[in-house]
FIDRENSE-744565 format. One record per atom (N, C-alpha, C, O): residue number from 1; chain; x, y negated, z. Coordinates in nm, 2 decimals. Layout:
! residues N
r i->NUM ch->A px->X py->Y pz->Z;
...
//
This chain:
! residues 88
r i->1 ch->A px->0.08 py->0.12 pz->0.00;
r i->1 ch->A px->0.00 py->0.00 pz->0.00;
r i->1 ch->A px->0.09 py->-0.13 pz->0.00;
r i->1 ch->A px->0.06 py->-0.22 pz->-0.08;
r i->2 ch->A px->0.19 py->-0.13 pz->0.09;
r i->2 ch->A px->0.27 py->-0.25 pz->0.10;
r i->2 ch->A px->0.35 py->-0.26 pz->-0.03;
r i->2 ch->A px->0.37 py->-0.38 pz->-0.08;
r i->3 ch->A px->0.39 py->-0.15 pz->-0.10;
r i->3 ch->A px->0.46 py->-0.16 pz->-0.22;
r i->3 ch->A px->0.37 py->-0.22 pz->-0.33;
r i->3 ch->A px->0.42 py->-0.30 pz->-0.41;
r i->4 ch->A px->0.25 py->-0.18 pz->-0.33;
r i->4 ch->A px->0.15 py->-0.24 pz->-0.43;
r i->4 ch->A px->0.14 py->-0.39 pz->-0.41;
r i->4 ch->A px->0.13 py->-0.46 pz->-0.51;
r i->5 ch->A px->0.13 py->-0.43 pz->-0.28;
r i->5 ch->A px->0.11 py->-0.57 pz->-0.25;
r i->5 ch->A px->0.24 py->-0.64 pz->-0.29;
r i->5 ch->A px->0.23 py->-0.76 pz->-0.35;
r i->6 ch->A px->0.36 py->-0.58 pz->-0.27;
r i->6 ch->A px->0.48 py->-0.65 pz->-0.31;
r i->6 ch->A px->0.49 py->-0.67 pz->-0.46;
r i->6 ch->A px->0.52 py->-0.78 pz->-0.51;
r i->7 ch->A px->0.46 py->-0.56 pz->-0.54;
r i->7 ch->A px->0.46 py->-0.57 pz->-0.68;
r i->7 ch->A px->0.36 py->-0.68 pz->-0.73;
r i->7 ch->A px->0.38 py->-0.75 pz->-0.82;
r i->8 ch->A px->0.24 py->-0.67 pz->-0.67;
r i->8 ch->A px->0.13 py->-0.76 pz->-0.71;
r i->8 ch->A px->0.17 py->-0.91 pz->-0.68;
r i->8 ch->A px->0.13 py->-1.00 pz->-0.76;
r i->9 ch->A px->0.25 py->-0.93 pz->-0.58;
r i->9 ch->A px->0.29 py->-1.07 pz->-0.54;
r i->9 ch->A px->0.37 py->-1.13 pz->-0.66;
r i->9 ch->A px->0.35 py->-1.24 pz->-0.70;
r i->10 ch->A px->0.46 py->-1.05 pz->-0.71;
r i->10 ch->A px->0.55 py->-1.10 pz->-0.82;
r i->10 ch->A px->0.46 py->-1.12 pz->-0.95;
r i->10 ch->A px->0.49 py->-1.21 pz->-1.02;
r i->11 ch->A px->0.37 py->-1.03 pz->-0.97;
r i->11 ch->A px->0.28 py->-1.05 pz->-1.08;
r i->11 ch->A px->0.20 py->-1.18 pz->-1.07;
r i->11 ch->A px->0.18 py->-1.25 pz->-1.17;
r i->12 ch->A px->0.15 py->-1.21 pz->-0.95;
r i->12 ch->A px->0.08 py->-1.33 pz->-0.92;
r i->12 ch->A px->0.16 py->-1.45 pz->-0.94;
r i->12 ch->A px->0.11 py->-1.56 pz->-1.00;
r i->13 ch->A px->0.29 py->-1.45 pz->-0.90;
r i->13 ch->A px->0.38 py->-1.56 pz->-0.93;
r i->13 ch->A px->0.39 py->-1.59 pz->-1.07;
r i->13 ch->A px->0.38 py->-1.70 pz->-1.12;
r i->14 ch->A px->0.41 py->-1.49 pz->-1.15;
r i->14 ch->A px->0.43 py->-1.50 pz->-1.30;
r i->14 ch->A px->0.30 py->-1.56 pz->-1.36;
r i->14 ch->A px->0.31 py->-1.65 pz->-1.44;
r i->15 ch->A px->0.19 py->-1.51 pz->-1.31;
r i->15 ch->A px->0.06 py->-1.56 pz->-1.37;
r i->15 ch->A px->0.03 py->-1.71 pz->-1.33;
r i->15 ch->A px->-0.03 py->-1.78 pz->-1.40;
r i->16 ch->A px->0.08 py->-1.75 pz->-1.21;
r i->16 ch->A px->0.04 py->-1.88 pz->-1.16;
r i->16 ch->A px->0.13 py->-1.99 pz->-1.22;
r i->16 ch->A px->0.09 py->-2.11 pz->-1.22;
r i->17 ch->A px->0.24 py->-1.95 pz->-1.27;
r i->17 ch->A px->0.33 py->-2.05 pz->-1.33;
r i->17 ch->A px->0.28 py->-2.10 pz->-1.47;
r i->17 ch->A px->0.22 py->-2.02 pz->-1.54;
r i->18 ch->A px->0.29 py->-2.23 pz->-1.49;
r i->18 ch->A px->0.25 py->-2.28 pz->-1.62;
r i->18 ch->A px->0.31 py->-2.21 pz->-1.73;
r i->18 ch->A px->0.43 py->-2.17 pz->-1.73;
r i->19 ch->A px->0.24 py->-2.18 pz->-1.84;
r i->19 ch->A px->0.29 py->-2.10 pz->-1.95;
r i->19 ch->A px->0.42 py->-2.15 pz->-2.01;
r i->19 ch->A px->0.51 py->-2.06 pz->-2.04;
r i->20 ch->A px->0.45 py->-2.27 pz->-2.01;
r i->20 ch->A px->0.57 py->-2.33 pz->-2.07;
r i->20 ch->A px->0.70 py->-2.29 pz->-1.99;
r i->20 ch->A px->0.81 py->-2.29 pz->-2.04;
r i->21 ch->A px->0.67 py->-2.25 pz->-1.86;
r i->21 ch->A px->0.79 py->-2.22 pz->-1.77;
r i->21 ch->A px->0.80 py->-2.07 pz->-1.73;
r i->21 ch->A px->0.89 py->-2.04 pz->-1.66;
r i->22 ch->A px->0.71 py->-1.99 pz->-1.78;
r i->22 ch->A px->0.70 py->-1.85 pz->-1.73;
r i->22 ch->A px->0.83 py->-1.77 pz->-1.77;
r i->22 ch->A px->0.88 py->-1.70 pz->-1.68;
r i->23 ch->A px->0.88 py->-1.79 pz->-1.88;
r i->23 ch->A px->1.00 py->-1.72 pz->-1.92;
r i->23 ch->A px->1.12 py->-1.75 pz->-1.83;
r i->23 ch->A px->1.19 py->-1.66 pz->-1.78;
r i->24 ch->A px->1.14 py->-1.88 pz->-1.81;
r i->24 ch->A px->1.25 py->-1.92 pz->-1.72;
r i->24 ch->A px->1.23 py->-1.87 pz->-1.58;
r i->24 ch->A px->1.33 py->-1.82 pz->-1.52;
r i->25 ch->A px->1.11 py->-1.89 pz->-1.53;
r i->25 ch->A px->1.08 py->-1.84 pz->-1.39;
r i->25 ch->A px->1.10 py->-1.69 pz->-1.38;
r i->25 ch->A px->1.15 py->-1.64 pz->-1.28;
r i->26 ch->A px->1.06 py->-1.62 pz->-1.48;
r i->26 ch->A px->1.07 py->-1.47 pz->-1.48;
r i->26 ch->A px->1.22 py->-1.43 pz->-1.47;
r i->26 ch->A px->1.25 py->-1.33 pz->-1.40;
r i->27 ch->A px->1.31 py->-1.51 pz->-1.53;
r i->27 ch->A px->1.45 py->-1.48 pz->-1.52;
r i->27 ch->A px->1.50 py->-1.49 pz->-1.37;
r i->27 ch->A px->1.58 py->-1.41 pz->-1.32;
r i->28 ch->A px->1.45 py->-1.59 pz->-1.30;
r i->28 ch->A px->1.49 py->-1.61 pz->-1.16;
r i->28 ch->A px->1.43 py->-1.51 pz->-1.07;
r i->28 ch->A px->1.49 py->-1.46 pz->-0.97;
r i->29 ch->A px->1.30 py->-1.47 pz->-1.10;
r i->29 ch->A px->1.23 py->-1.37 pz->-1.02;
r i->29 ch->A px->1.30 py->-1.24 pz->-1.01;
r i->29 ch->A px->1.29 py->-1.17 pz->-0.91;
r i->30 ch->A px->1.37 py->-1.20 pz->-1.12;
r i->30 ch->A px->1.44 py->-1.07 pz->-1.12;
r i->30 ch->A px->1.54 py->-1.06 pz->-1.00;
r i->30 ch->A px->1.55 py->-0.95 pz->-0.94;
r i->31 ch->A px->1.60 py->-1.17 pz->-0.97;
r i->31 ch->A px->1.70 py->-1.17 pz->-0.86;
r i->31 ch->A px->1.63 py->-1.14 pz->-0.73;
r i->31 ch->A px->1.68 py->-1.06 pz->-0.65;
r i->32 ch->A px->1.52 py->-1.20 pz->-0.71;
r i->32 ch->A px->1.44 py->-1.18 pz->-0.58;
r i->32 ch->A px->1.38 py->-1.04 pz->-0.58;
r i->32 ch->A px->1.39 py->-0.97 pz->-0.48;
r i->33 ch->A px->1.33 py->-0.99 pz->-0.69;
r i->33 ch->A px->1.27 py->-0.86 pz->-0.70;
r i->33 ch->A px->1.37 py->-0.75 pz->-0.67;
r i->33 ch->A px->1.34 py->-0.65 pz->-0.60;
r i->34 ch->A px->1.49 py->-0.77 pz->-0.72;
r i->34 ch->A px->1.60 py->-0.67 pz->-0.70;
r i->34 ch->A px->1.62 py->-0.64 pz->-0.55;
r i->34 ch->A px->1.64 py->-0.52 pz->-0.52;
r i->35 ch->A px->1.62 py->-0.74 pz->-0.47;
r i->35 ch->A px->1.64 py->-0.72 pz->-0.33;
r i->35 ch->A px->1.51 py->-0.68 pz->-0.26;
r i->35 ch->A px->1.51 py->-0.58 pz->-0.18;
r i->36 ch->A px->1.40 py->-0.75 pz->-0.29;
r i->36 ch->A px->1.28 py->-0.73 pz->-0.21;
r i->36 ch->A px->1.20 py->-0.61 pz->-0.25;
r i->36 ch->A px->1.12 py->-0.55 pz->-0.17;
r i->37 ch->A px->1.22 py->-0.55 pz->-0.37;
r i->37 ch->A px->1.15 py->-0.43 pz->-0.41;
r i->37 ch->A px->1.24 py->-0.31 pz->-0.42;
r i->37 ch->A px->1.21 py->-0.21 pz->-0.48;
r i->38 ch->A px->1.36 py->-0.32 pz->-0.35;
r i->38 ch->A px->1.45 py->-0.21 pz->-0.35;
r i->38 ch->A px->1.39 py->-0.08 pz->-0.29;
r i->38 ch->A px->1.31 py->-0.09 pz->-0.19;
r i->39 ch->A px->1.42 py->0.03 pz->-0.35;
r i->39 ch->A px->1.37 py->0.16 pz->-0.29;
r i->39 ch->A px->1.41 py->0.19 pz->-0.15;
r i->39 ch->A px->1.34 py->0.24 pz->-0.07;
r i->40 ch->A px->1.54 py->0.16 pz->-0.12;
r i->40 ch->A px->1.60 py->0.18 pz->0.01;
r i->40 ch->A px->1.65 py->0.05 pz->0.07;
r i->40 ch->A px->1.77 py->0.02 pz->0.07;
r i->41 ch->A px->1.55 py->-0.03 pz->0.12;
r i->41 ch->A px->1.60 py->-0.16 pz->0.18;
r i->41 ch->A px->1.68 py->-0.13 pz->0.31;
r i->41 ch->A px->1.62 py->-0.10 pz->0.41;
r i->42 ch->A px->1.81 py->-0.14 pz->0.30;
r i->42 ch->A px->1.89 py->-0.11 pz->0.42;
r i->42 ch->A px->1.92 py->-0.23 pz->0.51;
r i->42 ch->A px->1.92 py->-0.22 pz->0.63;
r i->43 ch->A px->1.94 py->-0.35 pz->0.45;
r i->43 ch->A px->1.98 py->-0.46 pz->0.53;
r i->43 ch->A px->1.86 py->-0.55 pz->0.55;
r i->43 ch->A px->1.82 py->-0.63 pz->0.46;
r i->44 ch->A px->1.80 py->-0.54 pz->0.67;
r i->44 ch->A px->1.68 py->-0.62 pz->0.70;
r i->44 ch->A px->1.71 py->-0.77 pz->0.70;
r i->44 ch->A px->1.62 py->-0.85 pz->0.66;
r i->45 ch->A px->1.83 py->-0.81 pz->0.74;
r i->45 ch->A px->1.86 py->-0.95 pz->0.73;
r i->45 ch->A px->1.87 py->-1.01 pz->0.59;
r i->45 ch->A px->1.82 py->-1.12 pz->0.56;
r i->46 ch->A px->1.92 py->-0.92 pz->0.50;
r i->46 ch->A px->1.92 py->-0.96 pz->0.36;
r i->46 ch->A px->1.78 py->-0.98 pz->0.30;
r i->46 ch->A px->1.75 py->-1.07 pz->0.23;
r i->47 ch->A px->1.69 py->-0.89 pz->0.34;
r i->47 ch->A px->1.55 py->-0.89 pz->0.30;
r i->47 ch->A px->1.49 py->-1.02 pz->0.35;
r i->47 ch->A px->1.42 py->-1.10 pz->0.28;
r i->48 ch->A px->1.50 py->-1.05 pz->0.48;
r i->48 ch->A px->1.45 py->-1.18 pz->0.54;
r i->48 ch->A px->1.51 py->-1.30 pz->0.47;
r i->48 ch->A px->1.43 py->-1.39 pz->0.44;
r i->49 ch->A px->1.64 py->-1.30 pz->0.45;
r i->49 ch->A px->1.70 py->-1.42 pz->0.39;
r i->49 ch->A px->1.65 py->-1.44 pz->0.24;
r i->49 ch->A px->1.62 py->-1.55 pz->0.20;
r i->50 ch->A px->1.63 py->-1.33 pz->0.17;
r i->50 ch->A px->1.58 py->-1.34 pz->0.03;
r i->50 ch->A px->1.44 py->-1.38 pz->0.03;
r i->50 ch->A px->1.40 py->-1.46 pz->-0.05;
r i->51 ch->A px->1.36 py->-1.34 pz->0.13;
r i->51 ch->A px->1.22 py->-1.38 pz->0.13;
r i->51 ch->A px->1.21 py->-1.53 pz->0.16;
r i->51 ch->A px->1.13 py->-1.60 pz->0.10;
r i->52 ch->A px->1.30 py->-1.58 pz->0.25;
r i->52 ch->A px->1.30 py->-1.72 pz->0.28;
r i->52 ch->A px->1.34 py->-1.80 pz->0.16;
r i->52 ch->A px->1.29 py->-1.91 pz->0.13;
r i->53 ch->A px->1.44 py->-1.75 pz->0.08;
r i->53 ch->A px->1.48 py->-1.81 pz->-0.04;
r i->53 ch->A px->1.37 py->-1.82 pz->-0.14;
r i->53 ch->A px->1.35 py->-1.92 pz->-0.21;
r i->54 ch->A px->1.30 py->-1.71 pz->-0.15;
r i->54 ch->A px->1.18 py->-1.70 pz->-0.24;
r i->54 ch->A px->1.08 py->-1.81 pz->-0.20;
r i->54 ch->A px->1.02 py->-1.87 pz->-0.29;
r i->55 ch->A px->1.05 py->-1.82 pz->-0.07;
r i->55 ch->A px->0.96 py->-1.93 pz->-0.03;
r i->55 ch->A px->1.01 py->-2.06 pz->-0.07;
r i->55 ch->A px->0.93 py->-2.15 pz->-0.12;
r i->56 ch->A px->1.14 py->-2.09 pz->-0.06;
r i->56 ch->A px->1.19 py->-2.22 pz->-0.10;
r i->56 ch->A px->1.18 py->-2.24 pz->-0.25;
r i->56 ch->A px->1.14 py->-2.35 pz->-0.30;
r i->57 ch->A px->1.20 py->-2.13 pz->-0.33;
r i->57 ch->A px->1.18 py->-2.14 pz->-0.47;
r i->57 ch->A px->1.04 py->-2.17 pz->-0.51;
r i->57 ch->A px->1.01 py->-2.26 pz->-0.60;
r i->58 ch->A px->0.94 py->-2.11 pz->-0.44;
r i->58 ch->A px->0.80 py->-2.13 pz->-0.47;
r i->58 ch->A px->0.76 py->-2.28 pz->-0.43;
r i->58 ch->A px->0.69 py->-2.34 pz->-0.50;
r i->59 ch->A px->0.82 py->-2.32 pz->-0.32;
r i->59 ch->A px->0.79 py->-2.46 pz->-0.28;
r i->59 ch->A px->0.85 py->-2.56 pz->-0.39;
r i->59 ch->A px->0.78 py->-2.66 pz->-0.42;
r i->60 ch->A px->0.96 py->-2.53 pz->-0.44;
r i->60 ch->A px->1.02 py->-2.61 pz->-0.55;
r i->60 ch->A px->0.93 py->-2.61 pz->-0.67;
r i->60 ch->A px->0.91 py->-2.71 pz->-0.74;
r i->61 ch->A px->0.88 py->-2.49 pz->-0.71;
r i->61 ch->A px->0.79 py->-2.48 pz->-0.82;
r i->61 ch->A px->0.66 py->-2.57 pz->-0.80;
r i->61 ch->A px->0.61 py->-2.63 pz->-0.89;
r i->62 ch->A px->0.62 py->-2.57 pz->-0.68;
r i->62 ch->A px->0.50 py->-2.64 pz->-0.64;
r i->62 ch->A px->0.53 py->-2.79 pz->-0.65;
r i->62 ch->A px->0.45 py->-2.87 pz->-0.70;
r i->63 ch->A px->0.64 py->-2.83 pz->-0.60;
r i->63 ch->A px->0.68 py->-2.97 pz->-0.60;
r i->63 ch->A px->0.70 py->-3.03 pz->-0.74;
r i->63 ch->A px->0.66 py->-3.15 pz->-0.76;
r i->64 ch->A px->0.75 py->-2.95 pz->-0.83;
r i->64 ch->A px->0.77 py->-3.00 pz->-0.97;
r i->64 ch->A px->0.64 py->-2.97 pz->-1.05;
r i->64 ch->A px->0.65 py->-2.99 pz->-1.17;
r i->65 ch->A px->0.53 py->-2.93 pz->-0.99;
r i->65 ch->A px->0.41 py->-2.91 pz->-1.06;
r i->65 ch->A px->0.41 py->-2.80 pz->-1.16;
r i->65 ch->A px->0.33 py->-2.80 pz->-1.26;
r i->66 ch->A px->0.49 py->-2.71 pz->-1.14;
r i->66 ch->A px->0.50 py->-2.59 pz->-1.23;
r i->66 ch->A px->0.40 py->-2.48 pz->-1.17;
r i->66 ch->A px->0.36 py->-2.39 pz->-1.24;
r i->67 ch->A px->0.37 py->-2.50 pz->-1.05;
r i->67 ch->A px->0.28 py->-2.41 pz->-0.98;
r i->67 ch->A px->0.18 py->-2.49 pz->-0.90;
r i->67 ch->A px->0.21 py->-2.59 pz->-0.84;
r i->68 ch->A px->0.05 py->-2.45 pz->-0.91;
r i->68 ch->A px->-0.05 py->-2.53 pz->-0.84;
r i->68 ch->A px->-0.06 py->-2.51 pz->-0.69;
r i->68 ch->A px->-0.01 py->-2.41 pz->-0.64;
r i->69 ch->A px->-0.11 py->-2.60 pz->-0.62;
r i->69 ch->A px->-0.12 py->-2.60 pz->-0.47;
r i->69 ch->A px->-0.19 py->-2.48 pz->-0.42;
r i->69 ch->A px->-0.14 py->-2.41 pz->-0.33;
r i->70 ch->A px->-0.30 py->-2.45 pz->-0.47;
r i->70 ch->A px->-0.38 py->-2.33 pz->-0.43;
r i->70 ch->A px->-0.30 py->-2.20 pz->-0.45;
r i->70 ch->A px->-0.30 py->-2.11 pz->-0.36;
r i->71 ch->A px->-0.23 py->-2.19 pz->-0.56;
r i->71 ch->A px->-0.15 py->-2.08 pz->-0.59;
r i->71 ch->A px->-0.03 py->-2.07 pz->-0.50;
r i->71 ch->A px->0.00 py->-1.96 pz->-0.44;
r i->72 ch->A px->0.03 py->-2.18 pz->-0.47;
r i->72 ch->A px->0.14 py->-2.18 pz->-0.38;
r i->72 ch->A px->0.10 py->-2.14 pz->-0.24;
r i->72 ch->A px->0.18 py->-2.06 pz->-0.18;
r i->73 ch->A px->-0.01 py->-2.19 pz->-0.19;
r i->73 ch->A px->-0.05 py->-2.15 pz->-0.06;
r i->73 ch->A px->-0.08 py->-2.00 pz->-0.05;
r i->73 ch->A px->-0.03 py->-1.94 pz->0.05;
r i->74 ch->A px->-0.14 py->-1.94 pz->-0.15;
r i->74 ch->A px->-0.16 py->-1.80 pz->-0.14;
r i->74 ch->A px->-0.03 py->-1.72 pz->-0.16;
r i->74 ch->A px->-0.02 py->-1.62 pz->-0.08;
r i->75 ch->A px->0.05 py->-1.76 pz->-0.24;
r i->75 ch->A px->0.18 py->-1.69 pz->-0.26;
r i->75 ch->A px->0.27 py->-1.70 pz->-0.14;
r i->75 ch->A px->0.34 py->-1.61 pz->-0.10;
r i->76 ch->A px->0.27 py->-1.82 pz->-0.08;
r i->76 ch->A px->0.34 py->-1.84 pz->0.05;
r i->76 ch->A px->0.30 py->-1.74 pz->0.15;
r i->76 ch->A px->0.38 py->-1.68 pz->0.22;
r i->77 ch->A px->0.17 py->-1.73 pz->0.17;
r i->77 ch->A px->0.10 py->-1.64 pz->0.27;
r i->77 ch->A px->0.14 py->-1.50 pz->0.24;
r i->77 ch->A px->0.17 py->-1.42 pz->0.33;
r i->78 ch->A px->0.14 py->-1.46 pz->0.11;
r i->78 ch->A px->0.18 py->-1.32 pz->0.08;
r i->78 ch->A px->0.32 py->-1.29 pz->0.11;
r i->78 ch->A px->0.35 py->-1.18 pz->0.16;
r i->79 ch->A px->0.41 py->-1.38 pz->0.07;
r i->79 ch->A px->0.55 py->-1.36 pz->0.10;
r i->79 ch->A px->0.58 py->-1.34 pz->0.25;
r i->79 ch->A px->0.65 py->-1.25 pz->0.30;
r i->80 ch->A px->0.52 py->-1.43 pz->0.33;
r i->80 ch->A px->0.53 py->-1.42 pz->0.47;
r i->80 ch->A px->0.48 py->-1.29 pz->0.53;
r i->80 ch->A px->0.54 py->-1.22 pz->0.61;
r i->81 ch->A px->0.36 py->-1.26 pz->0.49;
r i->81 ch->A px->0.29 py->-1.14 pz->0.54;
r i->81 ch->A px->0.36 py->-1.01 pz->0.49;
r i->81 ch->A px->0.36 py->-0.91 pz->0.57;
r i->82 ch->A px->0.42 py->-1.01 pz->0.37;
r i->82 ch->A px->0.48 py->-0.89 pz->0.32;
r i->82 ch->A px->0.62 py->-0.87 pz->0.37;
r i->82 ch->A px->0.66 py->-0.75 pz->0.40;
r i->83 ch->A px->0.70 py->-0.97 pz->0.37;
r i->83 ch->A px->0.85 py->-0.95 pz->0.40;
r i->83 ch->A px->0.89 py->-1.01 pz->0.53;
r i->83 ch->A px->1.00 py->-0.98 pz->0.58;
r i->84 ch->A px->0.82 py->-1.10 pz->0.59;
r i->84 ch->A px->0.87 py->-1.17 pz->0.71;
r i->84 ch->A px->0.79 py->-1.14 pz->0.83;
r i->84 ch->A px->0.85 py->-1.12 pz->0.94;
r i->85 ch->A px->0.66 py->-1.13 pz->0.83;
r i->85 ch->A px->0.57 py->-1.11 pz->0.95;
r i->85 ch->A px->0.60 py->-0.98 pz->1.02;
r i->85 ch->A px->0.60 py->-0.98 pz->1.14;
r i->86 ch->A px->0.62 py->-0.87 pz->0.95;
r i->86 ch->A px->0.64 py->-0.74 pz->1.02;
r i->86 ch->A px->0.76 py->-0.74 pz->1.11;
r i->86 ch->A px->0.76 py->-0.67 pz->1.21;
r i->87 ch->A px->0.86 py->-0.82 pz->1.09;
r i->87 ch->A px->0.98 py->-0.83 pz->1.17;
r i->87 ch->A px->0.98 py->-0.93 pz->1.28;
r i->87 ch->A px->1.06 py->-0.94 pz->1.36;
r i->88 ch->A px->0.88 py->-1.02 pz->1.27;
r i->88 ch->A px->0.87 py->-1.13 pz->1.37;
r i->88 ch->A px->0.82 py->-1.09 pz->1.50;
r i->88 ch->A px->0.81 py->-1.17 pz->1.59;
//
């Protein structure tokens, strides 16, 4: 279930980004996905740090109006609940 939510989160990010920016954002998302969707996540601190970096990236997309406010709020909530809340 958590894996489905994780994968779905990245799909939602791609869908929420304005069409003109999707290709470029997709290139950056691969770096986050590699860490956050790893089959054997061994380093919990790396996971947390990467999730925080992803939150910052999403905030930047929202600030530059590449991502809408409603989308950003939902995606922010998903990242926190999926990768940060369980360890807090």
